[in-house]
N, C-alpha and C positions, 0 to 999 in steps of 0.2 A: 778758302774758308767758307766766304759767303755763299758759295755753290754747296758746299757740303749741309748749311745750315740750313738754305734753301729744300734742298732732299728732305732732311729729316723734318722739317715741318709738313711736308708733302706727306711723308710717310706716316706721320702722327694724325693727319687729317683724315687720310686712306683708312688707319686703322679705326679710329670714331667712327666713321662712315659703315665701316662693317660691321661693328657693334651692333650700330643702330638698325642696318638692314637685316641682319640676321637673327636678332634677339625677337622675342616674342612675351609680350606684355600681359599679365594678367589680372584681374581684379586684387584688390588689396582690401586688408582688414584695417582699421584704423579705430583707437579707442582715446577719447579726451576723460581721463579718470580725475575729478574733483578732488577724491579723500586722498589720492596719493602725489597731487599737483602734479600730475605726468602725460605728456600728450604721446603716446606709442603707437607707432604705423608701419605696418610690412607693406612690403615691395617685393616682385614675384615678376623673374624673367630667365628667357632660357636663350641657346644658341645653337639650334639643330643645324645648322651645316658647317660648323666648325670642325677643321680638318683632323684636329686630336684634342686628347681629354685634357691637356694644360690649357687649351684656347678655349674649349667648351667650358670650363669651370672659370675662367678668367671673363671672357665675354660674358656669361650668364650672370657672374657677381655684378659685372658693371651694367647689364639691362635693369639687374633687379634693385640696385642701387639708386639708379635714376627715377625708376619708377617709385621707390620708396619716398624719396624728397619731393617728388610732383604729387604724391599722394599726401604727405603731409603738409604741403605747402594748401591744398585743398582742405584737409582737415581744420588746420589754425583758421582760415577764413570762415569758418563757423563758429569760432569760437565766440561767444558774446563779452563784450567788455563791461556792457551795461545792460537795463534792460531792453530788450528790442535792438541794440545796435552792436552788430558783429563786425568783427576784423576786416572781413567784406567790403561793410559797408563803409568804414573809415578810409580803405584802399580805393573807394572808388567815389569819394567827397573832394569837393575841392579842395586841392593840396595834397591828395591821396599819393600823389608820386613818393612823397618823403618817407609816409607810412609804408608804400608798399617796398621802397628799398629797405626800410628799416627791418619790415615782415621779411623778408627774402634773407637779408643778411643772417638772420638769427634761425630762419630755418636750416640755410645751407650749412651753420654752426652747429645743426643736431648731430647726435652720436650716435653711431652704431653700434647696437648693442646685441647684436646675435647675427649670424650668418649661417645658412643651412643649405647643402645642396640634396635635395629628393625629388624621386620622381621625375626625372631627366632636366631638371630646372633648379632654380636657386629662389631662395626665400631670406630678405635682408630685413633685420628690423631695426629701424632708427627712433629714437627718444629725446625729447626734450620736455624741461619743467617751462609748467606756466609761469611761474614764480622762482626766482633765487637769485645769487648775489653773480652768477656766471653767465651764461648764454642761455637767458629767458625770455619769453613769450614777452611776460612784462615790460622790460626794458624798451621794445619796440611799438609797443601802444600806448602805455599808461601815460596819463597827461602829467604833467610835472606843476604841482600847486607852487607859485613863486613865493607862498607866504602860508605857514600854517595857521588855520583858524582854529579859535578855542570853543571846546565842547561848550553847548548852551546851558546856563545855569537853571538848576531845576526850578520847576513849575511853583512859586511862591504859595500860590491859591490852592493847588492841589495837595490831599495830603497823601505822602508816598506810600506804595503798598507797604502794609506793617509786617503782614506772614509771607516770607518768600519761599519758594522752595530751595531745598537744598540737597546737595546730592556727593557721595562720595566716588573721586575719579582716582585711578590707579596711576600714579606715575611712572611706576614701574611695571612687570608682567605678572603682579600677585594677585591683586584684588579688581575686580572689575567694576565699573559703575552700576552703582543701584539707584534708578529713579525713584525708589519711594522710600526714603529717609525721612526723619521728623523734621518738620519745618521749625524755621529759626524765627523767633518773634524778634526784629528790629525793635530800639526804644523809639517810640513815638517822634516824627520829625528829626531823629538822627540816624547815623550810619551805623549799621552792626561794625564795617570797618575789616573785616577780615576775607572778605571776597577774593578771591587769585583770579578771577575771572568770569566770564559770561556767557551762557548759552542760552540762545533764541529757539527753544523748540516749536518748530513749522511741522512737523508731520502730520499729514493727513489734510496738507494747504496745496501741493502740488508746486512745491518750491524749485526756480527754474537758478543754476549756479549761473554765476559770471563773475568778471574780475574785480569790478568795482561795486559791490552790491554799497545801499544807504539803509541804515535803518530809522524808522519813523515813529512817530508817536501817532494816534488815532487823529489828533487834530493837524497834522502835517508837519508836524516841526520834526527835521533831520536831526537825529540824536548823534548819528556815527555813521563817518564816510570817510572817503581817501583824503577829503581837503581837511581833516583834524589831526593828520597823521603827516610823519615825514616822508618825502616820494622816496628816499632811498629805504627806508624799512618796507614801505609797499611793494616797491618792486621785489627786495628781497623775500619777503615771506607772504605778502598778500594780506588783504583786508581782513579774511577770517578764514577757517577752516571747515569745511563741509562734511559730514557725514551722515550715514542712515543708520550709524551702531552708537549707541550713547557710549559703551565702552571704547569706543574710541576719540571720546571727546576731550583727550591729555592737554591740547593747546590751553583749555579753558584751567588749567592746573587743578589742583587736589580738594578745592573747595570754593567750587563757581556757584553764584548767583545763577539760577534758570528762571525765566520767563516765558511763557506763554505766547506765539503770533498770534495776533487775531486777525490776523488778514495780509494780502498781500497787493502790491501796487507796480509799476512799470514793468508790465509784461511778468510778471509774478517773481520778479526778482529782487523784490527791495519788503523784506518782513515790516509786518505793523504791529508795535504794541499797544497797550494801555496807557493815556496819558500819567495812572500812577504808578504803572509799573515803570515808564520811561524817567519819570522823577528818581523812584530809587535807584535805576541803574546809574543816574548821573550822580545823585547823591553818595553812593557807594565809589564811585568812577574817583570822587575829588578825596576819599579816602585812602584808595590805594592803586590808583591809577592802571584800571586792566584795560582799560580802552584806550589811553595812551601806547600800552604794551601790547595792544593788538590780541589780547588773550580772548578770543571771540569767535565760538562754535555755531555753527547755524546746523540746526538739527533736522535733516530733511527724510 
């Protein structure tokens, strides 16, 4: 029985080597889509020396799958966790062996979502979410704050924005978001109290998406970041939703507060808003808790 086991093990090694030797790898396409929260990568391969069609398809698929997972790892390395810090940086830093192990683990758990045999070869598409309750990238790299920090208090000596832009966002598929709705005048020094979320309009500034952005005011005070949110929630849904289309800003709910970013910092990853707008945001959050619920959209 031991001899039979050794023979089977040798045959498995020979079969794997055969696939590697006779396969041909091609360039692959990759895509990190911050709007859909998905990383989608293709791998390609062929087995031109396979003796029959059955082995050709099997070996081509194997070669393409290996190529796809390799390309997925390379794509993942380029994702920014925070401004200027990529996953590759974390994997190379001191103690990066643990991060590397976790990253490779979630990459190996990515789903094959499509297999095609075309032009004498095979194309395999693999996909994994950036955030999510299952096998997501966030679980491998996002820091876990040991305690949730409270949001800063509104600045007492700064009058909050009195007139805030309001928009209508379709919760279903019926009405698109219309950016030019009448403004809402909040009572002076008090919250309007009905906002369902926050949209930070960063259009025209060159916002660079990352996994852990921080919203600041122009005095340098952090208004909203991962330290303010339960880490499990951050891993599941992320800090913000990114979109270039206002009609897709549904995460902010049907009646969001909209503020205009006046700049960016930290490698263009962190929006900056005025102290007056930040005071309005913090005041309204005390009333309805939309920051706590991560109902935040960055429009880019």
